[in-house]
C-alpha positions, 0 to 999 in steps of 0.5 A: 096962520096961512091960507092957500086956495088953489082954484082948479079949472076943470072940464065938466066931464073931469069933475067927478074924477077930480072930486074922487081923487081929492076925497081920498086925500082929505083924510090924509091931510089931517095928519100933515104937520101944521095943516089945520084944515083941508076943504075941497070946494065945488062951485055950484054956479060954474061947471069949470071950477073946483077949489082946494082950500087949506089952512096952515099954522104957518107959511113954513108948514105949508112950504114944508109940505110942498117939499115933503114925501107926502106931497110927492105921493099925493101928486104921484098919479098926476105925474105918472099919468101919460094923459093930460091931467083933469085940470086945464089950468089953475090959479094958486093964491096964498094969504097970511091971515092978519085977523081972525075971530 
């Protein structure tokens, strides 16, 4: 199993917009081959962080999604926007799951 966490640094005024955008993506992720779970997390203590948490059958499934048309469509709004995106920065972390109960 492979887990990816994308920590998004988001200004307070952009959190609702980003939450809505990822809410639309949540259902679609269920049909992505190899995607076991998708969660969009809102940090209760910090105004500036939201996390996209995904679980994958394998690293290869995750990489396949990154290069897929589905990924391109999911990120099309950001690419087409003339304005700066809602995030100020992000930190992507990926993990191979060694043990699970």
